[in-house]
C-alpha positions in Angstrom: 14.3 1.0 -2.2 15.1 4.0 -0.7 12.7 6.7 -0.5 10.0 4.2 -1.2 6.6 4.9 0.7 5.3 1.6 2.6 1.5 1.0 2.4 -0.6 -1.3 4.6 -3.7 -1.8 2.6 -5.3 -3.8 5.7 -8.0 -2.8 7.8 -7.3 -0.5 10.7 -7.8 -3.4 13.0 -5.4 -5.4 11.3 -2.7 -2.2 11.3 -2.9 -1.7 15.1 -2.1 -5.6 15.4 0.9 -5.1 13.7 2.9 -3.6 10.8 5.7 -2.9 9.2 8.3 0.2 10.7 7.3 3.4 8.5 4.0 2.0 7.1 1.4 4.1 6.2 -2.2 2.5 6.9 -4.7 3.3 3.6 -7.5 0.1 3.7 -7.5 -1.2 -0.1 -11.4 -0.2 0.1 -10.9 3.7 0.3 -7.2 3.9 -1.2 -8.5 5.9 -4.2 -10.1 8.5 -2.2 -7.3 8.9 0.1 -3.8 8.1 -1.9 -3.5 11.8 -2.7 -2.8 12.8 1.1 -0.1 10.3 1.5 1.8 9.9 -2.0 2.4 11.9 -5.2 2.0 9.8 -8.6 5.9 10.0 -8.9 6.4 8.3 -5.4 7.6 4.4 -5.5 4.8 2.5 -3.6 5.5 -0.6 -1.9 2.3 -2.1 -1.1 1.4 -5.2 1.1 -1.5 -6.7 3.1 -2.2 -10.0 5.0 -1.7 -12.5 2.2 -0.9 -10.4 -1.0 -4.7 -10.2 -2.6 -5.6 -6.9 -1.3 -2.1 -5.5 -2.1 -2.4 -6.5 -5.6 -5.8 -5.0 -6.0 -4.4 -1.6 -5.1 -1.5 -1.5 -7.1 -3.3 -2.2 -10.0 -6.1 0.9 -8.7 -2.9 3.2 -8.2 -1.4 2.4 -11.6 -4.7 3.0 -13.2 -5.0 6.4 -11.7 -1.3 7.3 -12.4 1.0 6.1 -9.6 3.0 3.9 -12.0 5.8 2.9 -9.9 3.2 0.9 -7.4 4.5 -2.6 -6.5 2.5 -5.2 -4.6 5.2 -7.1 -2.3 2.8 -9.7 -1.0 1.8 -10.4 2.5 3.2 -8.8 5.6 5.2 -11.9 6.6 6.9 -12.4 3.0 9.5 -9.8 3.0 
């Protein structure tokens, strides 16, 4: 989606090994504390990880924090 921010919620090591162009790395373990520096609650957030599980957790956390347009798109190679 045009204008969406892409969040990679894998570890920094996984991110360094390869990521989607333009992705922002915020590991799921720290997403609640670090999201405000990368996005506003009105932003559309496209979230991925390696297989989709961590992205699902991250999307749930973000939606509970008011980031209503947070979407799990699955794993790195799913899209």
